[in-house]
N, C-alpha and C positions, 0 to 999 in steps of 0.2 A: 208140712215141709220138714225135711230132715234137718238136723243141727249142723249146718254148714260152717266151715272155718272162716269163710269170707262171704260178706253180704254187701251188695252194691245197691244203693237206693238211687233211683232216677227221679229227681225232684225238679219241679218247676218253681223258680223263685221269681216273684213279681216285685221289682223295686218300687213301682208306682203304688203298691199297696203295703208300704212299710216292710218290704222283704217277705211278704206272705209266701209260705212254702207249701206246695201241694205235692205229695208223693204219688207219682204215676204208677210205679211198680218197684218191686225189689227182686233181684235175682241173687242166687247164691251158689257156691261151689266149695268143695273141699280143697285141700292143698294143691291138687291137680286142677288145672283150669276146666277140665271137662270130666263128667257131664256137668252142665249148668242146670239148676232147678229154676224154672220160671212158673209164674202163675198162669193157669188156664181156667178161667171162670172160678168155680169154687174148689177146683182141684189144682194139682201141680203136674208139670211135665218136665222130663229130663231131655236136654238137648246134648247130643254127643259130639258135635263137630262145630267148628267156627262157622261154617256155611249155614248150618241149621240155626245157630244163634243169630246170625245176621239177618236171615230171612224172618225169624220170629220178631226181632227188633224192628225191622222195616214194617212189618204188619202192625205191631203195636203202635208205633209212632205215627202211622198214617191211618189209624183206625177212626171210625166215626166217633167213638167215645172220646178219644184224645182230642179230636177236632172240637167236639162239644165243650170239653173242659177248657180248652184254649180260648174259644169264643166267649165263654162265660167270664173268664178272668180278664180278657181284653175289654169286655163291656163294663166291668167294674172299674177298670182304670180310666176309661174314657167318659164315664158318667159323672 
């Protein structure tokens, strides 16, 4: 990942687990809002428009992996 000026971390915070924090992903960009650099497996991808970023974000948040993480955290809270 290139050395971006701004880095945004998307964290899940679980109050029921003493505010346990799990970082889902990080995105970054220079002083201009685009392109945004996002993780894509072991690589990184640049998104050049808001529409591309929103589509990527929707895909990430609704992914099977994110669902698995949420289910595991919920199981920890309810056990």
